[in-house]
All heavy atoms as a GROMACS GRO file, in nm:
protein
  601
    1MET      N    1  40.567   4.743   3.840
    1MET     CA    2  40.522   4.881   3.828
    1MET      C    3  40.639   4.970   3.868
    1MET      O    4  40.706   4.946   3.967
    1MET     CB    5  40.401   4.902   3.919
    1MET     CG    6  40.327   5.026   3.886
    1MET     SD    7  40.182   5.067   3.986
    1MET     CE    8  40.089   4.920   3.993
    2SER      N    9  40.661   5.074   3.794
    2SER     CA   10  40.773   5.162   3.823
    2SER      C   11  40.739   5.261   3.934
    2SER      O   12  40.622   5.285   3.964
    2SER     CB   13  40.815   5.237   3.697
    2SER     OG   14  40.720   5.336   3.667
    3VAL      N   15  40.842   5.317   3.991
    3VAL     CA   16  40.824   5.415   4.098
    3VAL      C   17  40.753   5.538   4.045
    3VAL      O   18  40.667   5.596   4.113
    3VAL     CB   19  40.961   5.451   4.160
    3VAL    CG1   20  40.946   5.560   4.263
    3VAL    CG2   21  41.026   5.328   4.221
    4LEU      N   22  40.784   5.577   3.923
    4LEU     CA   23  40.720   5.694   3.863
    4LEU      C   24  40.569   5.672   3.849
    4LEU      O   25  40.490   5.764   3.875
    4LEU     CB   26  40.781   5.723   3.726
    4LEU     CG   27  40.728   5.845   3.653
    4LEU    CD1   28  40.754   5.971   3.735
    4LEU    CD2   29  40.790   5.857   3.517
    5THR      N   30  40.529   5.552   3.813
    5THR     CA   31  40.386   5.522   3.802
    5THR      C   32  40.317   5.533   3.937
    5THR      O   33  40.207   5.589   3.948
    5THR     CB   34  40.367   5.379   3.746
    5THR    OG1   35  40.437   5.368   3.622
    5THR    CG2   36  40.220   5.348   3.724
    6VAL      N   37  40.381   5.479   4.041
    6VAL     CA   38  40.322   5.486   4.176
    6VAL      C   39  40.313   5.630   4.223
    6VAL      O   40  40.213   5.670   4.283
    6VAL     CB   41  40.404   5.399   4.274
    6VAL    CG1   42  40.359   5.420   4.417
    6VAL    CG2   43  40.394   5.253   4.236
    7VAL      N   44  40.414   5.710   4.194
    7VAL     CA   45  40.410   5.851   4.232
    7VAL      C   46  40.297   5.922   4.159
    7VAL      O   47  40.222   6.001   4.219
    7VAL     CB   48  40.547   5.918   4.205
    7VAL    CG1   49  40.538   6.069   4.218
    7VAL    CG2   50  40.653   5.864   4.298
    8CYS      N   51  40.281   5.895   4.030
    8CYS     CA   52  40.173   5.959   3.953
    8CYS      C   53  40.036   5.919   4.006
    8CYS      O   54  39.947   6.004   4.021
    8CYS     CB   55  40.186   5.924   3.806
    8CYS     SG   56  40.326   6.002   3.726
    9ILE      N   57  40.018   5.791   4.037
    9ILE     CA   58  39.890   5.745   4.090
    9ILE      C   59  39.863   5.807   4.226
    9ILE      O   60  39.750   5.848   4.255
    9ILE     CB   61  39.886   5.591   4.096
    9ILE    CG1   62  39.883   5.534   3.955
    9ILE    CG2   63  39.767   5.541   4.177
    9ILE    CD1   64  39.899   5.386   3.947
   10SER      N   65  39.966   5.818   4.309
   10SER     CA   66  39.945   5.879   4.441
   10SER      C   67  39.912   6.027   4.430
   10SER      O   68  39.832   6.080   4.509
   10SER     CB   69  40.068   5.858   4.530
   10SER     OG   70  40.178   5.926   4.478
   11ILE      N   71  39.966   6.095   4.331
   11ILE     CA   72  39.932   6.236   4.308
   11ILE      C   73  39.786   6.248   4.266
   11ILE      O   74  39.713   6.335   4.316
   11ILE     CB   75  40.027   6.300   4.204
   11ILE    CG1   76  40.166   6.317   4.265
   11ILE    CG2   77  39.973   6.433   4.154
   11ILE    CD1   78  40.271   6.359   4.165
   12VAL      N   79  39.742   6.161   4.177
   12VAL     CA   80  39.603   6.164   4.133
   12VAL      C   81  39.509   6.136   4.251
   12VAL      O   82  39.407   6.204   4.268
   12VAL     CB   83  39.580   6.062   4.019
   12VAL    CG1   84  39.432   6.045   3.989
   12VAL    CG2   85  39.654   6.106   3.893
   13VAL      N   86  39.542   6.037   4.333
   13VAL     CA   87  39.459   6.005   4.449
   13VAL      C   88  39.454   6.123   4.545
   13VAL      O   89  39.347   6.158   4.598
   13VAL     CB   90  39.510   5.878   4.519
   13VAL    CG1   91  39.444   5.858   4.654
   13VAL    CG2   92  39.489   5.757   4.431
   14SER      N   93  39.568   6.186   4.569
   14SER     CA   94  39.569   6.299   4.662
   14SER      C   95  39.494   6.419   4.605
   14SER      O   96  39.428   6.492   4.679
   14SER     CB   97  39.712   6.338   4.699
   14SER     OG   98  39.782   6.385   4.585
   15LEU      N   99  39.500   6.440   4.473
   15LEU     CA  100  39.422   6.548   4.412
   15LEU      C  101  39.272   6.522   4.422
   15LEU      O  102  39.192   6.615   4.423
   15LEU     CB  103  39.462   6.568   4.265
   15LEU     CG  104  39.598   6.631   4.242
   15LEU    CD1  105  39.631   6.631   4.092
   15LEU    CD2  106  39.603   6.771   4.299
   16TYR      N  107  39.235   6.396   4.431
   16TYR     CA  108  39.094   6.361   4.446
   16TYR      C  109  39.049   6.372   4.591
   16TYR      O  110  38.940   6.421   4.620
   16TYR     CB  111  39.070   6.218   4.394
   16TYR     CG  112  38.929   6.170   4.412
   16TYR    CD1  113  38.828   6.216   4.329
   16TYR    CD2  114  38.897   6.080   4.512
   16TYR    CE1  115  38.697   6.173   4.346
   16TYR    CE2  116  38.767   6.037   4.530
   16TYR     CZ  117  38.668   6.082   4.446
   16TYR     OH  118  38.539   6.039   4.463
   17GLU      N  119  39.130   6.327   4.685
   17GLU     CA  120  39.090   6.318   4.825
   17GLU      C  121  39.113   6.447   4.904
   17GLU      O  122  39.031   6.482   4.988
   17GLU     CB  123  39.165   6.204   4.894
   17GLU     CG  124  39.121   6.067   4.851
   17GLU     CD  125  38.980   6.033   4.894
   17GLU    OE1  126  38.933   6.084   4.996
   17GLU    OE2  127  38.916   5.953   4.823
   18LEU      N  128  39.225   6.513   4.884
   18LEU     CA  129  39.260   6.629   4.967
   18LEU      C  130  39.161   6.746   4.959
   18LEU      O  131  39.127   6.803   5.063
   18LEU     CB  132  39.401   6.676   4.938
   18LEU     CG  133  39.511   6.595   5.004
   18LEU    CD1  134  39.647   6.645   4.961
   18LEU    CD2  135  39.497   6.597   5.154
   19PRO      N  136  39.112   6.783   4.842
   19PRO     CA  137  39.015   6.895   4.841
   19PRO      C  138  38.891   6.867   4.925
   19PRO      O  139  38.840   6.955   4.993
   19PRO     CB  140  38.979   6.910   4.694
   19PRO     CG  141  39.095   6.856   4.620
   19PRO     CD  142  39.148   6.746   4.705
   20ARG      N  143  38.846   6.743   4.922
   20ARG     CA  144  38.729   6.707   5.002
   20ARG      C  145  38.760   6.716   5.151
   20ARG      O  146  38.679   6.766   5.230
   20ARG     CB  147  38.685   6.566   4.967
   20ARG     CG  148  38.558   6.526   5.034
   20ARG     CD  149  38.514   6.387   4.998
   20ARG     NE  150  38.549   6.349   4.862
   20ARG     CZ  151  38.536   6.228   4.811
   20ARG    NH1  152  38.490   6.132   4.887
   20ARG    NH2  153  38.570   6.202   4.688
   21LEU      N  154  38.877   6.670   5.191
   21LEU     CA  155  38.915   6.678   5.332
   21LEU      C  156  38.933   6.823   5.376
   21LEU      O  157  38.894   6.860   5.487
   21LEU     CB  158  39.044   6.599   5.357
   21LEU     CG  159  39.034   6.447   5.345
   21LEU    CD1  160  39.172   6.383   5.352
   21LEU    CD2  161  38.943   6.391   5.452
   22ILE      N  162  38.991   6.904   5.291
   22ILE     CA  163  39.012   7.045   5.326
   22ILE      C  164  38.877   7.119   5.332
   22ILE      O  165  38.856   7.200   5.421
   22ILE     CB  166  39.108   7.110   5.223
   22ILE    CG1  167  39.248   7.050   5.239
   22ILE    CG2  168  39.112   7.260   5.241
   22ILE    CD1  169  39.344   7.088   5.130
   23ARG      N  170  38.788   7.088   5.239
   23ARG     CA  171  38.657   7.152   5.237
   23ARG      C  172  38.578   7.120   5.363
   23ARG      O  173  38.507   7.205   5.416
   23ARG     CB  174  38.579   7.105   5.114
   23ARG     CG  175  38.470   7.196   5.072
   23ARG     CD  176  38.401   7.155   4.942
   23ARG     NE  177  38.490   7.100   4.841
   23ARG     CZ  178  38.483   6.974   4.793
   23ARG    NH1  179  38.391   6.892   4.834
   23ARG    NH2  180  38.567   6.933   4.700
   24LYS      N  181  38.592   6.999   5.413
   24LYS     CA  182  38.521   6.961   5.536
   24LYS      C  183  38.597   7.002   5.662
   24LYS      O  184  38.556   6.968   5.772
   24LYS     CB  185  38.499   6.810   5.537
   24LYS     CG  186  38.401   6.762   5.434
   24LYS     CD  187  38.382   6.612   5.445
   24LYS     CE  188  38.281   6.563   5.343
   24LYS     NZ  189  38.262   6.418   5.355
   25LYS      N  190  38.709   7.073   5.642
   25LYS     CA  191  38.793   7.121   5.753
   25LYS      C  192  38.841   7.006   5.841
   25LYS      O  193  38.844   7.017   5.963
   25LYS     CB  194  38.720   7.227   5.835
   25LYS     CG  195  38.684   7.349   5.754
   25LYS     CD  196  38.621   7.455   5.839
   25LYS     CE  197  38.558   7.561   5.754
   25LYS     NZ  198  38.632   7.669   5.713
   26GLN      N  199  38.880   6.898   5.778
   26GLN     CA  200  38.934   6.783   5.850
   26GLN      C  201  39.086   6.789   5.843
   26GLN      O  202  39.150   6.715   5.770
   26GLN     CB  203  38.879   6.654   5.790
   26GLN     CG  204  38.731   6.640   5.808
   26GLN     CD  205  38.677   6.512   5.748
   26GLN    OE1  206  38.736   6.457   5.656
   26GLN    NE2  207  38.565   6.466   5.799
   27ARG      N  208  39.140   6.875   5.925
   27ARG     CA  209  39.284   6.901   5.921
   27ARG      C  210  39.366   6.780   5.965
   27ARG      O  211  39.463   6.743   5.900
   27ARG     CB  212  39.315   7.021   6.009
   27ARG     CG  213  39.461   7.055   6.008
   27ARG     CD  214  39.492   7.163   6.105
   27ARG     NE  215  39.634   7.152   6.135
   27ARG     CZ  216  39.718   7.250   6.128
   27ARG    NH1  217  39.676   7.368   6.097
   27ARG    NH2  218  39.844   7.231   6.154
   28LYS      N  219  39.326   6.716   6.075
   28LYS     CA  220  39.402   6.601   6.125
   28LYS      C  221  39.398   6.486   6.024
   28LYS      O  222  39.500   6.420   6.001
   28LYS     CB  223  39.346   6.554   6.258
   28LYS     CG  224  39.371   6.650   6.372
   28LYS     CD  225  39.312   6.600   6.500
   28LYS     CE  226  39.327   6.702   6.611
   28LYS     NZ  227  39.261   6.658   6.734
   29GLU      N  228  39.284   6.464   5.965
   29GLU     CA  229  39.272   6.358   5.866
   29GLU      C  230  39.357   6.387   5.743
   29GLU      O  231  39.416   6.296   5.684
   29GLU     CB  232  39.126   6.338   5.826
   29GLU     CG  233  39.040   6.273   5.931
   29GLU     CD  234  38.989   6.370   6.036
   29GLU    OE1  235  39.026   6.489   6.031
   29GLU    OE2  236  38.914   6.326   6.124
   30SER      N  237  39.365   6.513   5.704
   30SER     CA  238  39.449   6.552   5.591
   30SER      C  239  39.596   6.525   5.619
   30SER      O  240  39.668   6.473   5.533
   30SER     CB  241  39.430   6.700   5.558
   30SER     OG  242  39.298   6.729   5.526
   31ILE      N  243  39.639   6.559   5.739
   31ILE     CA  244  39.779   6.537   5.776
   31ILE      C  245  39.810   6.388   5.780
   31ILE      O  246  39.913   6.343   5.727
   31ILE     CB  247  39.810   6.604   5.912
   31ILE    CG1  248  39.803   6.756   5.896
   31ILE    CG2  249  39.944   6.560   5.966
   31ILE    CD1  250  39.809   6.833   6.025
   32VAL      N  251  39.721   6.309   5.838
   32VAL     CA  252  39.742   6.164   5.844
   32VAL      C  253  39.743   6.105   5.703
   32VAL      O  254  39.826   6.020   5.672
   32VAL     CB  255  39.634   6.097   5.932
   32VAL    CG1  256  39.638   5.946   5.919
   32VAL    CG2  257  39.649   6.138   6.077
   33PHE      N  258  39.654   6.152   5.618
   33PHE     CA  259  39.648   6.104   5.479
   33PHE      C  260  39.780   6.131   5.408
   33PHE      O  261  39.836   6.042   5.343
   33PHE     CB  262  39.533   6.172   5.405
   33PHE     CG  263  39.527   6.138   5.259
   33PHE    CD1  264  39.474   6.017   5.218
   33PHE    CD2  265  39.572   6.227   5.164
   33PHE    CE1  266  39.469   5.985   5.083
   33PHE    CE2  267  39.567   6.197   5.030
   33PHE     CZ  268  39.514   6.075   4.990
   34ILE      N  269  39.830   6.253   5.420
   34ILE     CA  270  39.955   6.289   5.353
   34ILE      C  271  40.073   6.209   5.408
   34ILE      O  272  40.155   6.156   5.331
   34ILE     CB  273  39.981   6.441   5.365
   34ILE    CG1  274  39.877   6.517   5.284
   34ILE    CG2  275  40.122   6.477   5.320
   34ILE    CD1  276  39.877   6.667   5.309
   35VAL      N  277  40.080   6.198   5.540
   35VAL     CA  278  40.191   6.124   5.602
   35VAL      C  279  40.189   5.978   5.560
   35VAL      O  280  40.293   5.921   5.522
   35VAL     CB  281  40.187   6.139   5.756
   35VAL    CG1  282  40.281   6.042   5.824
   35VAL    CG2  283  40.220   6.282   5.796
   36MET      N  284  40.072   5.914   5.564
   36MET     CA  285  40.063   5.773   5.526
   36MET      C  286  40.093   5.753   5.378
   36MET      O  287  40.157   5.654   5.340
   36MET     CB  288  39.924   5.718   5.560
   36MET     CG  289  39.892   5.717   5.708
   36MET     SD  290  39.999   5.611   5.802
   36MET     CE  291  39.935   5.453   5.755
   37LEU      N  292  40.050   5.845   5.294
   37LEU     CA  293  40.078   5.835   5.152
   37LEU      C  294  40.227   5.848   5.124
   37LEU      O  295  40.285   5.770   5.048
   37LEU     CB  296  40.000   5.941   5.075
   37LEU     CG  297  40.003   5.932   4.924
   37LEU    CD1  298  39.933   5.806   4.877
   37LEU    CD2  299  39.937   6.054   4.863
   38VAL      N  300  40.292   5.944   5.190
   38VAL     CA  301  40.436   5.962   5.172
   38VAL      C  302  40.513   5.841   5.223
   38VAL      O  303  40.608   5.794   5.159
   38VAL     CB  304  40.483   6.093   5.241
   38VAL    CG1  305  40.633   6.101   5.249
   38VAL    CG2  306  40.427   6.214   5.167
   39ILE      N  307  40.473   5.787   5.338
   39ILE     CA  308  40.540   5.668   5.391
   39ILE      C  309  40.522   5.550   5.296
   39ILE      O  310  40.618   5.478   5.266
   39ILE     CB  311  40.486   5.634   5.532
   39ILE    CG1  312  40.535   5.736   5.633
   39ILE    CG2  313  40.527   5.492   5.573
   39ILE    CD1  314  40.472   5.721   5.770
   40GLY      N  315  40.401   5.531   5.245
   40GLY     CA  316  40.376   5.420   5.154
   40GLY      C  317  40.456   5.431   5.025
   40GLY      O  318  40.518   5.333   4.982
   41VAL      N  319  40.457   5.548   4.965
   41VAL     CA  320  40.533   5.567   4.841
   41VAL      C  321  40.683   5.555   4.868
   41VAL      O  322  40.757   5.495   4.790
   41VAL     CB  323  40.499   5.702   4.775
   41VAL    CG1  324  40.591   5.732   4.659
   41VAL    CG2  325  40.354   5.703   4.729
   42GLY      N  326  40.727   5.609   4.981
   42GLY     CA  327  40.869   5.598   5.016
   42GLY      C  328  40.913   5.455   5.040
   42GLY      O  329  41.021   5.414   4.995
   43MET      N  330  40.830   5.378   5.109
   43MET     CA  331  40.863   5.236   5.132
   43MET      C  332  40.865   5.158   5.001
   43MET      O  333  40.951   5.073   4.980
   43MET     CB  334  40.763   5.174   5.229
   43MET     CG  335  40.774   5.224   5.370
   43MET     SD  336  40.923   5.170   5.452
   43MET     CE  337  40.884   5.000   5.479
   44TYR      N  338  40.771   5.189   4.912
   44TYR     CA  339  40.770   5.122   4.782
   44TYR      C  340  40.896   5.156   4.702
   44TYR      O  341  40.960   5.068   4.645
   44TYR     CB  342  40.646   5.161   4.702
   44TYR     CG  343  40.643   5.098   4.565
   44TYR    CD1  344  40.605   4.965   4.550
   44TYR    CD2  345  40.680   5.169   4.452
   44TYR    CE1  346  40.605   4.906   4.426
   44TYR    CE2  347  40.681   5.111   4.328
   44TYR     CZ  348  40.642   4.978   4.314
   44TYR     OH  349  40.644   4.919   4.191
   45ALA      N  350  40.932   5.284   4.700
   45ALA     CA  351  41.052   5.326   4.627
   45ALA      C  352  41.177   5.262   4.687
   45ALA      O  353  41.266   5.217   4.614
   45ALA     CB  354  41.064   5.477   4.628
   46ALA      N  355  41.184   5.255   4.820
   46ALA     CA  356  41.300   5.193   4.885
   46ALA      C  357  41.306   5.044   4.856
   46ALA      O  358  41.414   4.988   4.835
   46ALA     CB  359  41.295   5.219   5.035
   47ALA      N  360  41.192   4.978   4.855
   47ALA     CA  361  41.189   4.835   4.826
   47ALA      C  362  41.229   4.808   4.681
   47ALA      O  363  41.298   4.710   4.653
   47ALA     CB  364  41.051   4.778   4.855
   48GLN      N  365  41.185   4.893   4.589
   48GLN     CA  366  41.219   4.876   4.449
   48GLN      C  367  41.368   4.898   4.424
   48GLN      O  368  41.426   4.834   4.337
   48GLN     CB  369  41.138   4.970   4.361
   48GLN     CG  370  40.993   4.932   4.348
   48GLN     CD  371  40.975   4.800   4.277
   48GLN    OE1  372  40.973   4.696   4.342
   48GLN    NE2  373  40.962   4.803   4.148
   49SER      N  374  41.429   4.988   4.498
   49SER     CA  375  41.571   5.016   4.477
   49SER      C  376  41.660   4.921   4.556
   49SER      O  377  41.781   4.924   4.540
   49SER     CB  378  41.603   5.160   4.515
   49SER     OG  379  41.583   5.179   4.654
   50GLY      N  380  41.600   4.838   4.642
   50GLY     CA  381  41.678   4.740   4.716
   50GLY      C  382  41.726   4.789   4.851
   50GLY      O  383  41.802   4.719   4.918
   51LEU      N  384  41.686   4.906   4.894
   51LEU     CA  385  41.730   4.959   5.023
   51LEU      C  386  41.658   4.892   5.140
   51LEU      O  387  41.713   4.882   5.249
   51LEU     CB  388  41.708   5.110   5.029
   51LEU     CG  389  41.788   5.194   4.929
   51LEU    CD1  390  41.746   5.339   4.937
   51LEU    CD2  391  41.936   5.179   4.957
   52VAL      N  392  41.534   4.850   5.117
   52VAL     CA  393  41.455   4.784   5.220
   52VAL      C  394  41.424   4.643   5.171
   52VAL      O  395  41.376   4.627   5.058
   52VAL     CB  396  41.323   4.862   5.245
   52VAL    CG1  397  41.235   4.789   5.345
   52VAL    CG2  398  41.352   5.002   5.292
   53PRO      N  399  41.450   4.542   5.251
   53PRO     CA  400  41.422   4.406   5.204
   53PRO      C  401  41.272   4.380   5.196
   53PRO      O  402  41.193   4.442   5.266
   53PRO     CB  403  41.486   4.317   5.310
   53PRO     CG  404  41.494   4.402   5.431
   53PRO     CD  405  41.511   4.543   5.383
   54ASN      N  406  41.238   4.288   5.112
   54ASN     CA  407  41.098   4.250   5.094
   54ASN      C  408  41.051   4.175   5.219
   54ASN      O  409  41.119   4.085   5.268
   54ASN     CB  410  41.088   4.159   4.972
   54ASN     CG  411  40.948   4.135   4.928
   54ASN    OD1  412  40.855   4.152   5.006
   54ASN    ND2  413  40.932   4.094   4.802
   55PRO      N  414  40.935   4.207   5.275
   55PRO     CA  415  40.886   4.139   5.394
   55PRO      C  416  40.862   3.989   5.375
   55PRO      O  417  40.861   3.913   5.470
   55PRO     CB  418  40.754   4.209   5.428
   55PRO     CG  419  40.750   4.330   5.346
   55PRO     CD  420  40.847   4.315   5.235
   56VAL      N  421  40.845   3.947   5.251
   56VAL     CA  422  40.824   3.805   5.225
   56VAL      C  423  40.947   3.724   5.265
   56VAL      O  424  40.936   3.610   5.308
   56VAL     CB  425  40.788   3.783   5.077
   56VAL    CG1  426  40.779   3.636   5.042
   56VAL    CG2  427  40.658   3.853   5.044
   57TYR      N  428  41.065   3.784   5.256
   57TYR     CA  429  41.187   3.712   5.294
   57TYR      C  430  41.186   3.676   5.441
   57TYR      O  431  41.229   3.567   5.479
   57TYR     CB  432  41.311   3.796   5.262
   57TYR     CG  433  41.327   3.827   5.115
   57TYR    CD1  434  41.385   3.947   5.073
   57TYR    CD2  435  41.285   3.740   5.016
   57TYR    CE1  436  41.400   3.977   4.940
   57TYR    CE2  437  41.299   3.770   4.882
   57TYR     CZ  438  41.357   3.888   4.844
   57TYR     OH  439  41.371   3.917   4.712
   58ALA      N  440  41.136   3.764   5.525
   58ALA     CA  441  41.126   3.734   5.668
   58ALA      C  442  41.029   3.620   5.692
   58ALA      O  443  41.055   3.531   5.775
   58ALA     CB  444  41.082   3.858   5.745
   59MET      N  445  40.919   3.618   5.619
   59MET     CA  446  40.823   3.508   5.632
   59MET      C  447  40.884   3.376   5.587
   59MET      O  448  40.860   3.272   5.647
   59MET     CB  449  40.697   3.539   5.554
   59MET     CG  450  40.616   3.652   5.612
   59MET     SD  451  40.478   3.708   5.512
   59MET     CE  452  40.393   3.559   5.471
   60GLU      N  453  40.966   3.381   5.482
   60GLU     CA  454  41.033   3.259   5.436
   60GLU      C  455  41.128   3.206   5.542
   60GLU      O  456  41.136   3.085   5.563
   60GLU     CB  457  41.109   3.286   5.306
   60GLU     CG  458  41.021   3.301   5.185
   60GLU     CD  459  41.099   3.333   5.060
   60GLU    OE1  460  41.223   3.355   5.069
   60GLU    OE2  461  41.038   3.337   4.953
   61ILE      N  462  41.200   3.295   5.607
   61ILE     CA  463  41.294   3.254   5.711
   61ILE      C  464  41.220   3.188   5.827
   61ILE      O  465  41.265   3.089   5.883
   61ILE     CB  466  41.377   3.375   5.760
   61ILE    CG1  467  41.471   3.422   5.650
   61ILE    CG2  468  41.454   3.342   5.887
   61ILE    CD1  469  41.540   3.554   5.678
   62ILE      N  470  41.104   3.242   5.861
   62ILE     CA  471  41.027   3.189   5.974
   62ILE      C  472  40.964   3.055   5.938
   62ILE      O  473  40.970   2.960   6.017
   62ILE     CB  474  40.919   3.290   6.017
   62ILE    CG1  475  40.986   3.414   6.076
   62ILE    CG2  476  40.822   3.228   6.116
   62ILE    CD1  477  40.891   3.530   6.098
   63TYR      N  478  40.905   3.044   5.821
   63TYR     CA  479  40.827   2.925   5.787
   63TYR      C  480  40.906   2.816   5.714
   63TYR      O  481  40.855   2.705   5.698
   63TYR     CB  482  40.705   2.964   5.705
   63TYR     CG  483  40.602   3.036   5.786
   63TYR    CD1  484  40.575   3.170   5.764
   63TYR    CD2  485  40.533   2.971   5.887
   63TYR    CE1  486  40.481   3.237   5.841
   63TYR    CE2  487  40.440   3.036   5.964
   63TYR     CZ  488  40.414   3.170   5.941
   63TYR     OH  489  40.322   3.235   6.016
   64LYS      N  490  41.026   2.843   5.668
   64LYS     CA  491  41.104   2.743   5.594
   64LYS      C  492  41.133   2.619   5.679
   64LYS      O  493  41.114   2.506   5.629
   64LYS     CB  494  41.234   2.807   5.543
   64LYS     CG  495  41.321   2.714   5.465
   64LYS     CD  496  41.263   2.686   5.330
   64LYS     CE  497  41.366   2.611   5.247
   64LYS     NZ  498  41.307   2.504   5.171
   65PRO      N  499  41.178   2.630   5.805
   65PRO     CA  500  41.201   2.508   5.883
   65PRO      C  501  41.074   2.424   5.901
   65PRO      O  502  41.079   2.301   5.894
   65PRO     CB  503  41.251   2.560   6.018
   65PRO     CG  504  41.305   2.695   5.989
   65PRO     CD  505  41.222   2.748   5.876
   66MET      N  506  40.961   2.490   5.922
   66MET     CA  507  40.835   2.418   5.938
   66MET      C  508  40.797   2.348   5.807
   66MET      O  509  40.751   2.234   5.807
   66MET     CB  510  40.724   2.513   5.980
   66MET     CG  511  40.599   2.442   6.020
   66MET     SD  512  40.459   2.543   6.074
   66MET     CE  513  40.517   2.705   6.091
   67ASP      N  514  40.819   2.414   5.695
   67ASP     CA  515  40.790   2.356   5.564
   67ASP      C  516  40.878   2.234   5.540
   67ASP      O  517  40.829   2.130   5.495
   67ASP     CB  518  40.813   2.461   5.455
   67ASP     CG  519  40.787   2.406   5.318
   67ASP    OD1  520  40.676   2.354   5.294
   67ASP    OD2  521  40.877   2.417   5.232
   68ASP      N  522  41.005   2.244   5.571
   68ASP     CA  523  41.096   2.131   5.555
   68ASP      C  524  41.054   2.014   5.643
   68ASP      O  525  41.056   1.898   5.600
   68ASP     CB  526  41.240   2.172   5.588
   68ASP     CG  527  41.296   2.270   5.488
   68ASP    OD1  528  41.242   2.280   5.375
   68ASP    OD2  529  41.394   2.340   5.522
   69TRP      N  530  41.014   2.043   5.766
   69TRP     CA  531  40.973   1.938   5.858
   69TRP      C  532  40.848   1.867   5.808
   69TRP      O  533  40.838   1.744   5.811
   69TRP     CB  534  40.948   1.996   5.998
   69TRP     CG  535  40.906   1.893   6.097
   69TRP    CD1  536  40.985   1.803   6.160
   69TRP    CD2  537  40.773   1.870   6.142
   69TRP    NE1  538  40.909   1.723   6.241
   69TRP    CE2  539  40.778   1.763   6.232
   69TRP    CE3  540  40.650   1.929   6.114
   69TRP    CZ2  541  40.665   1.714   6.295
   69TRP    CZ3  542  40.538   1.880   6.176
   69TRP    CH2  543  40.546   1.774   6.266
   70ILE      N  544  40.750   1.944   5.759
   70ILE     CA  545  40.626   1.884   5.708
   70ILE      C  546  40.653   1.801   5.583
   70ILE      O  547  40.600   1.690   5.568
   70ILE     CB  548  40.521   1.994   5.681
   70ILE    CG1  549  40.474   2.054   5.813
   70ILE    CG2  550  40.403   1.938   5.603
   70ILE    CD1  551  40.384   2.174   5.798
   71LYS      N  552  40.737   1.851   5.494
   71LYS     CA  553  40.771   1.775   5.374
   71LYS      C  554  40.843   1.645   5.410
   71LYS      O  555  40.817   1.539   5.350
   71LYS     CB  556  40.858   1.858   5.281
   71LYS     CG  557  40.780   1.963   5.206
   71LYS     CD  558  40.872   2.041   5.113
   71LYS     CE  559  40.794   2.148   5.040
   71LYS     NZ  560  40.881   2.231   4.956
   72GLN      N  561  40.932   1.652   5.507
   72GLN     CA  562  41.004   1.533   5.550
   72GLN      C  563  40.907   1.434   5.616
   72GLN      O  564  40.915   1.312   5.594
   72GLN     CB  565  41.115   1.570   5.647
   72GLN     CG  566  41.197   1.453   5.693
   72GLN     CD  567  41.302   1.496   5.794
   72GLN    OE1  568  41.299   1.606   5.845
   72GLN    NE2  569  41.394   1.408   5.822
   73TRP      N  570  40.816   1.484   5.695
   73TRP     CA  571  40.720   1.399   5.765
   73TRP      C  572  40.625   1.329   5.667
   73TRP      O  573  40.590   1.214   5.684
   73TRP     CB  574  40.643   1.485   5.864
   73TRP     CG  575  40.544   1.411   5.948
   73TRP    CD1  576  40.571   1.314   6.041
   73TRP    CD2  577  40.403   1.427   5.945
   73TRP    NE1  578  40.454   1.271   6.096
   73TRP    CE2  579  40.350   1.337   6.040
   73TRP    CE3  580  40.318   1.509   5.872
   73TRP    CZ2  581  40.213   1.328   6.062
   73TRP    CZ3  582  40.182   1.498   5.897
   73TRP    CH2  583  40.131   1.409   5.990
   74LEU      N  584  40.583   1.401   5.563
   74LEU     CA  585  40.490   1.344   5.464
   74LEU      C  586  40.558   1.253   5.364
   74LEU      O  587  40.493   1.169   5.303
   74LEU     CB  588  40.417   1.457   5.390
   74LEU     CG  589  40.318   1.537   5.473
   74LEU    CD1  590  40.262   1.652   5.390
   74LEU    CD2  591  40.205   1.450   5.523
   75HIS      N  592  40.684   1.270   5.343
   75HIS     CA  593  40.755   1.191   5.243
   75HIS      C  594  40.789   1.062   5.302
   75HIS      O  595  40.786   0.959   5.300
   75HIS     CB  596  40.882   1.262   5.200
   75HIS     CG  597  40.928   1.218   5.066
   75HIS    ND1  598  40.962   1.090   5.035
   75HIS    CD2  599  40.946   1.287   4.950
   75HIS    CE1  600  41.000   1.080   4.911
   75HIS    NE2  601  40.990   1.201   4.856
   0.00000   0.00000   0.00000
């Protein structure tokens, strides 16, 4: 999925959610919603451009020795 698609979807979601939050005068929730949405879209864009590594790589580094040990033990 492209970054432009994610940005468009996040705009549609915010156009759906923000008026309801503003109408109910939920100011703190609106701020948290906007901040979390911006962080999420920013992290996705950074991951797509290669600026932030994929979290799966860290999991591979942690679990690879255990995987090798189990494969060796079972073989």
